[in-house]
PDBQT receptor file of N, H, CA, C and O in Angstrom, charges set to zero:
ATOM      1  N   MET A   1     118.313  89.417 137.055  1.00  0.00    +0.000 N 
ATOM      2  CA  MET A   1     118.122  89.498 135.628  1.00  0.00    +0.000 C 
ATOM      3  C   MET A   1     117.783  88.104 135.088  1.00  0.00    +0.000 C 
ATOM      4  O   MET A   1     118.363  87.107 135.521  1.00  0.00    +0.000 OA
ATOM      5  N   ALA A   2     116.857  88.042 134.156  1.00  0.00    +0.000 N 
ATOM      6  H   ALA A   2     116.387  88.852 133.805  1.00  0.00    +0.000 HD
ATOM      7  CA  ALA A   2     116.430  86.753 133.608  1.00  0.00    +0.000 C 
ATOM      8  C   ALA A   2     117.464  86.220 132.627  1.00  0.00    +0.000 C 
ATOM      9  O   ALA A   2     118.005  86.952 131.799  1.00  0.00    +0.000 OA
ATOM     10  N   VAL A   3     117.719  84.927 132.747  1.00  0.00    +0.000 N 
ATOM     11  H   VAL A   3     117.279  84.332 133.420  1.00  0.00    +0.000 HD
ATOM     12  CA  VAL A   3     118.640  84.255 131.826  1.00  0.00    +0.000 C 
ATOM     13  C   VAL A   3     117.958  83.010 131.280  1.00  0.00    +0.000 C 
ATOM     14  O   VAL A   3     117.182  82.377 131.996  1.00  0.00    +0.000 OA
ATOM     15  N   PRO A   4     118.229  82.637 130.017  1.00  0.00    +0.000 N 
ATOM     16  CA  PRO A   4     117.609  81.434 129.462  1.00  0.00    +0.000 C 
ATOM     17  C   PRO A   4     118.132  80.167 130.151  1.00  0.00    +0.000 C 
ATOM     18  O   PRO A   4     119.295  80.101 130.551  1.00  0.00    +0.000 OA
ATOM     19  N   LYS A   5     117.269  79.178 130.282  1.00  0.00    +0.000 N 
ATOM     20  H   LYS A   5     116.325  79.231 129.957  1.00  0.00    +0.000 HD
ATOM     21  CA  LYS A   5     117.651  77.936 130.951  1.00  0.00    +0.000 C 
ATOM     22  C   LYS A   5     118.493  77.042 130.044  1.00  0.00    +0.000 C 
ATOM     23  O   LYS A   5     119.428  76.390 130.506  1.00  0.00    +0.000 OA
ATOM     24  N   LYS A   6     118.158  77.012 128.741  1.00  0.00    +0.000 N 
ATOM     25  H   LYS A   6     117.397  77.543 128.366  1.00  0.00    +0.000 HD
ATOM     26  CA  LYS A   6     118.878  76.168 127.796  1.00  0.00    +0.000 C 
ATOM     27  C   LYS A   6     119.263  76.982 126.571  1.00  0.00    +0.000 C 
ATOM     28  O   LYS A   6     118.656  78.012 126.280  1.00  0.00    +0.000 OA
ATOM     29  N   LYS A   7     120.261  76.517 125.869  1.00  0.00    +0.000 N 
ATOM     30  H   LYS A   7     120.754  75.680 126.105  1.00  0.00    +0.000 HD
ATOM     31  CA  LYS A   7     120.711  77.205 124.666  1.00  0.00    +0.000 C 
ATOM     32  C   LYS A   7     119.671  77.038 123.559  1.00  0.00    +0.000 C 
ATOM     33  O   LYS A   7     119.163  75.940 123.329  1.00  0.00    +0.000 OA
ATOM     34  N   THR A   8     119.369  78.128 122.886  1.00  0.00    +0.000 N 
ATOM     35  H   THR A   8     119.782  79.019 123.073  1.00  0.00    +0.000 HD
ATOM     36  CA  THR A   8     118.443  78.087 121.765  1.00  0.00    +0.000 C 
ATOM     37  C   THR A   8     119.186  77.619 120.517  1.00  0.00    +0.000 C 
ATOM     38  O   THR A   8     120.303  78.062 120.248  1.00  0.00    +0.000 OA
ATOM     39  N   SER A   9     118.572  76.740 119.773  1.00  0.00    +0.000 N 
ATOM     40  H   SER A   9     117.664  76.381 119.991  1.00  0.00    +0.000 HD
ATOM     41  CA  SER A   9     119.230  76.199 118.585  1.00  0.00    +0.000 C 
ATOM     42  C   SER A   9     119.355  77.272 117.501  1.00  0.00    +0.000 C 
ATOM     43  O   SER A   9     118.614  78.254 117.487  1.00  0.00    +0.000 OA
ATOM     44  N   LYS A  10     120.304  77.058 116.603  1.00  0.00    +0.000 N 
ATOM     45  H   LYS A  10     120.906  76.260 116.614  1.00  0.00    +0.000 HD
ATOM     46  CA  LYS A  10     120.509  77.994 115.498  1.00  0.00    +0.000 C 
ATOM     47  C   LYS A  10     119.278  78.054 114.596  1.00  0.00    +0.000 C 
ATOM     48  O   LYS A  10     118.949  79.109 114.053  1.00  0.00    +0.000 OA
ATOM     49  N   ALA A  11     118.606  76.927 114.440  1.00  0.00    +0.000 N 
ATOM     50  H   ALA A  11     118.873  76.069 114.881  1.00  0.00    +0.000 HD
ATOM     51  CA  ALA A  11     117.415  76.890 113.582  1.00  0.00    +0.000 C 
ATOM     52  C   ALA A  11     116.312  77.784 114.151  1.00  0.00    +0.000 C 
ATOM     53  O   ALA A  11     115.680  78.539 113.412  1.00  0.00    +0.000 OA
ATOM     54  N   LYS A  12     116.081  77.698 115.466  1.00  0.00    +0.000 N 
ATOM     55  H   LYS A  12     116.594  77.085 116.066  1.00  0.00    +0.000 HD
ATOM     56  CA  LYS A  12     115.060  78.544 116.092  1.00  0.00    +0.000 C 
ATOM     57  C   LYS A  12     115.430  80.019 115.969  1.00  0.00    +0.000 C 
ATOM     58  O   LYS A  12     114.586  80.860 115.660  1.00  0.00    +0.000 OA
ATOM     59  N   ARG A  13     116.709  80.320 116.216  1.00  0.00    +0.000 N 
ATOM     60  H   ARG A  13     117.394  79.637 116.467  1.00  0.00    +0.000 HD
ATOM     61  CA  ARG A  13     117.176  81.704 116.118  1.00  0.00    +0.000 C 
ATOM     62  C   ARG A  13     116.987  82.232 114.695  1.00  0.00    +0.000 C 
ATOM     63  O   ARG A  13     116.515  83.352 114.501  1.00  0.00    +0.000 OA
ATOM     64  N   ASN A  14     117.357  81.425 113.708  1.00  0.00    +0.000 N 
ATOM     65  H   ASN A  14     117.741  80.515 113.866  1.00  0.00    +0.000 HD
ATOM     66  CA  ASN A  14     117.231  81.859 112.311  1.00  0.00    +0.000 C 
ATOM     67  C   ASN A  14     115.775  82.019 111.907  1.00  0.00    +0.000 C 
ATOM     68  O   ASN A  14     115.439  82.911 111.128  1.00  0.00    +0.000 OA
ATOM     69  N   GLN A  15     114.913  81.162 112.431  1.00  0.00    +0.000 N 
ATOM     70  H   GLN A  15     115.186  80.438 113.063  1.00  0.00    +0.000 HD
ATOM     71  CA  GLN A  15     113.494  81.258 112.110  1.00  0.00    +0.000 C 
ATOM     72  C   GLN A  15     112.903  82.540 112.679  1.00  0.00    +0.000 C 
ATOM     73  O   GLN A  15     112.136  83.223 112.000  1.00  0.00    +0.000 OA
ATOM     74  N   ARG A  16     113.253  82.874 113.923  1.00  0.00    +0.000 N 
ATOM     75  H   ARG A  16     113.876  82.320 114.475  1.00  0.00    +0.000 HD
ATOM     76  CA  ARG A  16     112.771  84.123 114.511  1.00  0.00    +0.000 C 
ATOM     77  C   ARG A  16     113.259  85.318 113.714  1.00  0.00    +0.000 C 
ATOM     78  O   ARG A  16     112.504  86.260 113.473  1.00  0.00    +0.000 OA
ATOM     79  N   HIS A  17     114.514  85.284 113.305  1.00  0.00    +0.000 N 
ATOM     80  H   HIS A  17     115.128  84.519 113.500  1.00  0.00    +0.000 HD
ATOM     81  CA  HIS A  17     115.081  86.390 112.536  1.00  0.00    +0.000 C 
ATOM     82  C   HIS A  17     114.367  86.531 111.191  1.00  0.00    +0.000 C 
ATOM     83  O   HIS A  17     114.091  87.648 110.754  1.00  0.00    +0.000 OA
ATOM     84  N   ALA A  18     114.067  85.413 110.533  1.00  0.00    +0.000 N 
ATOM     85  H   ALA A  18     114.291  84.505 110.888  1.00  0.00    +0.000 HD
ATOM     86  CA  ALA A  18     113.381  85.444 109.241  1.00  0.00    +0.000 C 
ATOM     87  C   ALA A  18     111.979  86.032 109.373  1.00  0.00    +0.000 C 
ATOM     88  O   ALA A  18     111.540  86.796 108.514  1.00  0.00    +0.000 OA
ATOM     89  N   VAL A  19     111.275  85.675 110.452  1.00  0.00    +0.000 N 
ATOM     90  H   VAL A  19     111.632  85.054 111.150  1.00  0.00    +0.000 HD
ATOM     91  CA  VAL A  19     109.934  86.215 110.685  1.00  0.00    +0.000 C 
ATOM     92  C   VAL A  19     110.014  87.720 110.908  1.00  0.00    +0.000 C 
ATOM     93  O   VAL A  19     109.191  88.476 110.392  1.00  0.00    +0.000 OA
ATOM     94  N   TRP A  20     111.010  88.149 111.679  1.00  0.00    +0.000 N 
ATOM     95  H   TRP A  20     111.678  87.534 112.098  1.00  0.00    +0.000 HD
ATOM     96  CA  TRP A  20     111.178  89.575 111.955  1.00  0.00    +0.000 C 
ATOM     97  C   TRP A  20     111.456  90.355 110.671  1.00  0.00    +0.000 C 
ATOM     98  O   TRP A  20     110.892  91.427 110.456  1.00  0.00    +0.000 OA
ATOM     99  N   LYS A  21     112.334  89.809 109.815  1.00  0.00    +0.000 N 
ATOM    100  H   LYS A  21     112.793  88.938 109.989  1.00  0.00    +0.000 HD
ATOM    101  CA  LYS A  21     112.657  90.470 108.551  1.00  0.00    +0.000 C 
ATOM    102  C   LYS A  21     111.449  90.485 107.619  1.00  0.00    +0.000 C 
ATOM    103  O   LYS A  21     111.233  91.467 106.907  1.00  0.00    +0.000 OA
ATOM    104  N   ALA A  22     110.656  89.408 107.613  1.00  0.00    +0.000 N 
ATOM    105  H   ALA A  22     110.831  88.611 108.190  1.00  0.00    +0.000 HD
ATOM    106  CA  ALA A  22     109.481  89.334 106.752  1.00  0.00    +0.000 C 
ATOM    107  C   ALA A  22     108.443  90.369 107.158  1.00  0.00    +0.000 C 
ATOM    108  O   ALA A  22     107.774  90.943 106.298  1.00  0.00    +0.000 OA
ATOM    109  N   LYS A  23     108.298  90.617 108.464  1.00  0.00    +0.000 N 
ATOM    110  H   LYS A  23     108.842  90.151 109.162  1.00  0.00    +0.000 HD
ATOM    111  CA  LYS A  23     107.361  91.639 108.921  1.00  0.00    +0.000 C 
ATOM    112  C   LYS A  23     107.758  93.014 108.395  1.00  0.00    +0.000 C 
ATOM    113  O   LYS A  23     106.903  93.803 107.995  1.00  0.00    +0.000 OA
ATOM    114  N   ALA A  24     109.063  93.296 108.396  1.00  0.00    +0.000 N 
ATOM    115  H   ALA A  24     109.758  92.654 108.720  1.00  0.00    +0.000 HD
ATOM    116  CA  ALA A  24     109.544  94.583 107.905  1.00  0.00    +0.000 C 
ATOM    117  C   ALA A  24     109.265  94.721 106.414  1.00  0.00    +0.000 C 
ATOM    118  O   ALA A  24     108.832  95.783 105.965  1.00  0.00    +0.000 OA
ATOM    119  N   ALA A  25     109.502  93.678 105.648  1.00  0.00    +0.000 N 
ATOM    120  H   ALA A  25     109.853  92.816 106.012  1.00  0.00    +0.000 HD
ATOM    121  CA  ALA A  25     109.252  93.716 104.204  1.00  0.00    +0.000 C 
ATOM    122  C   ALA A  25     107.765  93.893 103.922  1.00  0.00    +0.000 C 
ATOM    123  O   ALA A  25     107.390  94.623 103.004  1.00  0.00    +0.000 OA
ATOM    124  N   ASP A  26     106.916  93.229 104.707  1.00  0.00    +0.000 N 
ATOM    125  H   ASP A  26     107.221  92.636 105.452  1.00  0.00    +0.000 HD
ATOM    126  CA  ASP A  26     105.472  93.352 104.528  1.00  0.00    +0.000 C 
ATOM    127  C   ASP A  26     105.003  94.771 104.835  1.00  0.00    +0.000 C 
ATOM    128  O   ASP A  26     104.166  95.320 104.119  1.00  0.00    +0.000 OA
ATOM    129  N   ALA A  27     105.541  95.358 105.894  1.00  0.00    +0.000 N 
ATOM    130  H   ALA A  27     106.221  94.912 106.476  1.00  0.00    +0.000 HD
ATOM    131  CA  ALA A  27     105.172  96.731 106.246  1.00  0.00    +0.000 C 
ATOM    132  C   ALA A  27     105.623  97.712 105.162  1.00  0.00    +0.000 C 
ATOM    133  O   ALA A  27     104.912  98.670 104.861  1.00  0.00    +0.000 OA
ATOM    134  N   ALA A  28     106.793  97.481 104.578  1.00  0.00    +0.000 N 
ATOM    135  H   ALA A  28     107.372  96.703 104.822  1.00  0.00    +0.000 HD
ATOM    136  CA  ALA A  28     107.282  98.354 103.514  1.00  0.00    +0.000 C 
ATOM    137  C   ALA A  28     106.395  98.250 102.281  1.00  0.00    +0.000 C 
ATOM    138  O   ALA A  28     106.092  99.261 101.647  1.00  0.00    +0.000 OA
ATOM    139  N   ASN A  29     105.978  97.032 101.936  1.00  0.00    +0.000 N 
ATOM    140  H   ASN A  29     106.225  96.211 102.451  1.00  0.00    +0.000 HD
ATOM    141  CA  ASN A  29     105.081  96.852 100.788  1.00  0.00    +0.000 C 
ATOM    142  C   ASN A  29     103.743  97.531 101.025  1.00  0.00    +0.000 C 
ATOM    143  O   ASN A  29     103.186  98.146 100.116  1.00  0.00    +0.000 OA
ATOM    144  N   ARG A  30     103.225  97.423 102.245  1.00  0.00    +0.000 N 
ATOM    145  H   ARG A  30     103.677  96.923 102.984  1.00  0.00    +0.000 HD
ATOM    146  CA  ARG A  30     101.936  98.041 102.568  1.00  0.00    +0.000 C 
ATOM    147  C   ARG A  30     102.036  99.572 102.487  1.00  0.00    +0.000 C 
ATOM    148  O   ARG A  30     101.130 100.232 101.979  1.00  0.00    +0.000 OA
ATOM    149  N   ALA A  31     103.144 100.125 102.991  1.00  0.00    +0.000 N 
ATOM    150  H   ALA A  31     103.880  99.589 103.404  1.00  0.00    +0.000 HD
ATOM    151  CA  ALA A  31     103.332 101.577 102.940  1.00  0.00    +0.000 C 
ATOM    152  C   ALA A  31     103.439 102.057 101.504  1.00  0.00    +0.000 C 
ATOM    153  O   ALA A  31     102.887 103.101 101.156  1.00  0.00    +0.000 OA
ATOM    154  N   MET A  32     104.144 101.304 100.666  1.00  0.00    +0.000 N 
ATOM    155  H   MET A  32     104.592 100.456 100.949  1.00  0.00    +0.000 HD
ATOM    156  CA  MET A  32     104.274 101.679  99.260  1.00  0.00    +0.000 C 
ATOM    157  C   MET A  32     102.924 101.633  98.566  1.00  0.00    +0.000 C 
ATOM    158  O   MET A  32     102.613 102.503  97.753  1.00  0.00    +0.000 OA
ATOM    159  N   SER A  33     102.125 100.633  98.876  1.00  0.00    +0.000 N 
ATOM    160  H   SER A  33     102.378  99.926  99.537  1.00  0.00    +0.000 HD
ATOM    161  CA  SER A  33     100.803 100.498  98.279  1.00  0.00    +0.000 C 
ATOM    162  C   SER A  33      99.906 101.666  98.681  1.00  0.00    +0.000 C 
ATOM    163  O   SER A  33      99.189 102.215  97.843  1.00  0.00    +0.000 OA
ATOM    164  N   ILE A  34      99.941 102.047  99.955  1.00  0.00    +0.000 N 
ATOM    165  H   ILE A  34     100.523 101.601 100.636  1.00  0.00    +0.000 HD
ATOM    166  CA  ILE A  34      99.128 103.173 100.422  1.00  0.00    +0.000 C 
ATOM    167  C   ILE A  34      99.587 104.464  99.751  1.00  0.00    +0.000 C 
ATOM    168  O   ILE A  34      98.760 105.278  99.340  1.00  0.00    +0.000 OA
ATOM    169  N   GLY A  35     100.884 104.652  99.639  1.00  0.00    +0.000 N 
ATOM    170  H   GLY A  35     101.556 103.990  99.972  1.00  0.00    +0.000 HD
ATOM    171  CA  GLY A  35     101.412 105.842  98.978  1.00  0.00    +0.000 C 
ATOM    172  C   GLY A  35     100.978 105.932  97.527  1.00  0.00    +0.000 C 
ATOM    173  O   GLY A  35     100.614 107.008  97.051  1.00  0.00    +0.000 OA
ATOM    174  N   LYS A  36     101.015 104.814  96.822  1.00  0.00    +0.000 N 
ATOM    175  H   LYS A  36     101.311 103.940  97.208  1.00  0.00    +0.000 HD
ATOM    176  CA  LYS A  36     100.592 104.801  95.418  1.00  0.00    +0.000 C 
ATOM    177  C   LYS A  36      99.111 105.130  95.291  1.00  0.00    +0.000 C 
ATOM    178  O   LYS A  36      98.712 105.865  94.389  1.00  0.00    +0.000 OA
ATOM    179  N   SER A  37      98.291 104.585  96.198  1.00  0.00    +0.000 N 
ATOM    180  H   SER A  37      98.615 103.988  96.932  1.00  0.00    +0.000 HD
ATOM    181  CA  SER A  37      96.855 104.850  96.111  1.00  0.00    +0.000 C 
ATOM    182  C   SER A  37      96.541 106.305  96.428  1.00  0.00    +0.000 C 
ATOM    183  O   SER A  37      95.613 106.875  95.853  1.00  0.00    +0.000 OA
ATOM    184  N   VAL A  38      97.305 106.918  97.340  1.00  0.00    +0.000 N 
ATOM    185  H   VAL A  38      98.059 106.455  97.807  1.00  0.00    +0.000 HD
ATOM    186  CA  VAL A  38      97.096 108.333  97.655  1.00  0.00    +0.000 C 
ATOM    187  C   VAL A  38      97.451 109.185  96.443  1.00  0.00    +0.000 C 
ATOM    188  O   VAL A  38      96.714 110.109  96.097  1.00  0.00    +0.000 OA
ATOM    189  N   LEU A  39      98.562 108.885  95.802  1.00  0.00    +0.000 N 
ATOM    190  H   LEU A  39      99.160 108.134  96.083  1.00  0.00    +0.000 HD
ATOM    191  CA  LEU A  39      98.987 109.672  94.643  1.00  0.00    +0.000 C 
ATOM    192  C   LEU A  39      98.044 109.507  93.459  1.00  0.00    +0.000 C 
ATOM    193  O   LEU A  39      97.858 110.448  92.688  1.00  0.00    +0.000 OA
ATOM    194  N   SER A  40      97.450 108.339  93.301  1.00  0.00    +0.000 N 
ATOM    195  H   SER A  40      97.601 107.575  93.928  1.00  0.00    +0.000 HD
ATOM    196  CA  SER A  40      96.556 108.109  92.171  1.00  0.00    +0.000 C 
ATOM    197  C   SER A  40      95.143 108.617  92.458  1.00  0.00    +0.000 C 
ATOM    198  O   SER A  40      94.329 108.722  91.541  1.00  0.00    +0.000 OA
ATOM    199  N   GLY A  41      94.844 108.934  93.723  1.00  0.00    +0.000 N 
ATOM    200  H   GLY A  41      95.505 108.849  94.468  1.00  0.00    +0.000 HD
ATOM    201  CA  GLY A  41      93.521 109.448  94.074  1.00  0.00    +0.000 C 
ATOM    202  C   GLY A  41      92.498 108.369  94.360  1.00  0.00    +0.000 C 
ATOM    203  O   GLY A  41      91.310 108.674  94.459  1.00  0.00    +0.000 OA
ATOM    204  N   ARG A  42      92.912 107.119  94.496  1.00  0.00    +0.000 N 
ATOM    205  H   ARG A  42      93.877 106.871  94.416  1.00  0.00    +0.000 HD
ATOM    206  CA  ARG A  42      91.978 106.025  94.729  1.00  0.00    +0.000 C 
ATOM    207  C   ARG A  42      91.967 105.556  96.183  1.00  0.00    +0.000 C 
ATOM    208  O   ARG A  42      91.442 104.481  96.473  1.00  0.00    +0.000 OA
ATOM    209  N   ALA A  43      92.532 106.337  97.097  1.00  0.00    +0.000 N 
ATOM    210  H   ALA A  43      92.958 107.210  96.861  1.00  0.00    +0.000 HD
ATOM    211  CA  ALA A  43      92.600 105.935  98.504  1.00  0.00    +0.000 C 
ATOM    212  C   ALA A  43      91.215 106.043  99.138  1.00  0.00    +0.000 C 
ATOM    213  O   ALA A  43      90.553 107.075  99.026  1.00  0.00    +0.000 OA
ATOM    214  N   GLN A  44      90.775 104.958  99.813  1.00  0.00    +0.000 N 
ATOM    215  H   GLN A  44      91.312 104.119  99.904  1.00  0.00    +0.000 HD
ATOM    216  CA  GLN A  44      89.461 104.964 100.444  1.00  0.00    +0.000 C 
ATOM    217  C   GLN A  44      89.498 104.477 101.886  1.00  0.00    +0.000 C 
ATOM    218  O   GLN A  44      88.531 104.688 102.618  1.00  0.00    +0.000 OA
ATOM    219  N   GLY A  45      90.567 103.838 102.319  1.00  0.00    +0.000 N 
ATOM    220  H   GLY A  45      91.353 103.666 101.724  1.00  0.00    +0.000 HD
ATOM    221  CA  GLY A  45      90.583 103.188 103.608  1.00  0.00    +0.000 C 
ATOM    222  C   GLY A  45      91.017 104.053 104.771  1.00  0.00    +0.000 C 
ATOM    223  O   GLY A  45      91.027 103.578 105.907  1.00  0.00    +0.000 OA
ATOM    224  N   PHE A  46      91.374 105.303 104.533  1.00  0.00    +0.000 N 
ATOM    225  H   PHE A  46      91.365 105.689 103.611  1.00  0.00    +0.000 HD
ATOM    226  CA  PHE A  46      91.857 106.138 105.615  1.00  0.00    +0.000 C 
ATOM    227  C   PHE A  46      91.677 107.606 105.250  1.00  0.00    +0.000 C 
ATOM    228  O   PHE A  46      91.394 107.936 104.099  1.00  0.00    +0.000 OA
ATOM    229  N   VAL A  47      91.841 108.477 106.228  1.00  0.00    +0.000 N 
ATOM    230  H   VAL A  47      92.072 108.209 107.164  1.00  0.00    +0.000 HD
ATOM    231  CA  VAL A  47      91.676 109.912 106.022  1.00  0.00    +0.000 C 
ATOM    232  C   VAL A  47      93.053 110.555 106.098  1.00  0.00    +0.000 C 
ATOM    233  O   VAL A  47      93.843 110.229 106.985  1.00  0.00    +0.000 OA
ATOM    234  N   TYR A  48      93.342 111.451 105.189  1.00  0.00    +0.000 N 
ATOM    235  H   TYR A  48      92.700 111.716 104.468  1.00  0.00    +0.000 HD
ATOM    236  CA  TYR A  48      94.615 112.150 105.195  1.00  0.00    +0.000 C 
ATOM    237  C   TYR A  48      94.379 113.609 104.828  1.00  0.00    +0.000 C 
ATOM    238  O   TYR A  48      93.440 113.904 104.089  1.00  0.00    +0.000 OA
ATOM    239  N   PRO A  49      95.191 114.517 105.313  1.00  0.00    +0.000 N 
ATOM    240  CA  PRO A  49      94.978 115.940 105.029  1.00  0.00    +0.000 C 
ATOM    241  C   PRO A  49      95.269 116.273 103.574  1.00  0.00    +0.000 C 
ATOM    242  O   PRO A  49      96.252 115.805 102.998  1.00  0.00    +0.000 OA
ATOM    243  N   VAL A  50      94.408 117.079 102.998  1.00  0.00    +0.000 N 
ATOM    244  H   VAL A  50      93.610 117.458 103.466  1.00  0.00    +0.000 HD
ATOM    245  CA  VAL A  50      94.595 117.514 101.617  1.00  0.00    +0.000 C 
ATOM    246  C   VAL A  50      94.965 118.988 101.648  1.00  0.00    +0.000 C 
ATOM    247  O   VAL A  50      94.223 119.806 102.191  1.00  0.00    +0.000 OA
ATOM    248  N   ALA A  51      96.093 119.323 101.076  1.00  0.00    +0.000 N 
ATOM    249  H   ALA A  51      96.696 118.657 100.635  1.00  0.00    +0.000 HD
ATOM    250  CA  ALA A  51      96.529 120.717 101.045  1.00  0.00    +0.000 C 
ATOM    251  C   ALA A  51      95.720 121.470  99.993  1.00  0.00    +0.000 C 
ATOM    252  O   ALA A  51      95.671 121.079  98.827  1.00  0.00    +0.000 OA
ATOM    253  N   GLU A  52      95.089 122.554 100.427  1.00  0.00    +0.000 N 
ATOM    254  H   GLU A  52      95.128 122.872 101.374  1.00  0.00    +0.000 HD
ATOM    255  CA  GLU A  52      94.294 123.356  99.500  1.00  0.00    +0.000 C 
ATOM    256  C   GLU A  52      95.217 124.338  98.769  1.00  0.00    +0.000 C 
ATOM    257  O   GLU A  52      96.089 124.963  99.372  1.00  0.00    +0.000 OA
ATOM    258  N   SER A  53      95.001 124.454  97.469  1.00  0.00    +0.000 N 
ATOM    259  H   SER A  53      94.292 123.947  96.979  1.00  0.00    +0.000 HD
ATOM    260  CA  SER A  53      95.842 125.368  96.696  1.00  0.00    +0.000 C 
ATOM    261  C   SER A  53      95.288 126.788  96.821  1.00  0.00    +0.000 C 
ATOM    262  O   SER A  53      94.093 126.984  97.047  1.00  0.00    +0.000 OA
ATOM    263  N   GLU A  54      96.179 127.777  96.669  1.00  0.00    +0.000 N 
ATOM    264  H   GLU A  54      97.149 127.617  96.486  1.00  0.00    +0.000 HD
ATOM    265  CA  GLU A  54      95.775 129.177  96.788  1.00  0.00    +0.000 C 
ATOM    266  C   GLU A  54      94.978 129.639  95.563  1.00  0.00    +0.000 C 
ATOM    267  O   GLU A  54      94.195 130.585  95.652  1.00  0.00    +0.000 OA
ATOM    268  N   ASP A  55      95.181 128.968  94.412  1.00  0.00    +0.000 N 
ATOM    269  H   ASP A  55      95.818 128.200  94.340  1.00  0.00    +0.000 HD
ATOM    270  CA  ASP A  55      94.462 129.347  93.198  1.00  0.00    +0.000 C 
ATOM    271  C   ASP A  55      92.967 129.070  93.325  1.00  0.00    +0.000 C 
ATOM    272  O   ASP A  55      92.159 129.812  92.767  1.00  0.00    +0.000 OA
ATOM    273  N   ALA A  56      92.595 128.052  94.024  1.00  0.00    +0.000 N 
ATOM    274  H   ALA A  56      93.252 127.449  94.477  1.00  0.00    +0.000 HD
ATOM    275  CA  ALA A  56      91.184 127.711  94.178  1.00  0.00    +0.000 C 
ATOM    276  C   ALA A  56      90.459 128.714  95.061  1.00  0.00    +0.000 C 
ATOM    277  O   ALA A  56      89.255 128.908  94.896  1.00  0.00    +0.000 OA
ATOM    278  N   GLU A  57      91.155 129.358  95.993  1.00  0.00    +0.000 N 
ATOM    279  H   GLU A  57      92.134 129.201  96.126  1.00  0.00    +0.000 HD
ATOM    280  CA  GLU A  57      90.512 130.300  96.903  1.00  0.00    +0.000 C 
ATOM    281  C   GLU A  57      90.224 131.635  96.236  1.00  0.00    +0.000 C 
ATOM    282  O   GLU A  57      89.286 132.325  96.636  1.00  0.00    +0.000 OA
ATOM    283  N   SER A  58      90.997 132.013  95.240  1.00  0.00    +0.000 N 
ATOM    284  H   SER A  58      91.758 131.452  94.916  1.00  0.00    +0.000 HD
ATOM    285  CA  SER A  58      90.844 133.341  94.619  1.00  0.00    +0.000 C 
ATOM    286  C   SER A  58      89.635 133.453  93.733  1.00  0.00    +0.000 C 
ATOM    287  O   SER A  58      89.391 134.511  93.152  1.00  0.00    +0.000 OA
TER     288      SER A  58
């Protein structure tokens, strides 16, 4: 099993953790933005299924 050769400093550990948390926050913001654009009808960057209503078919 691989083991580290030297102890990692607290600063390096905290920096890695901050980057990891920032990625999660960025992904959440992007998902919220995509959701808002889908609901407003202005989505252009991707394809998503549109549920057809039964009233339109009659």
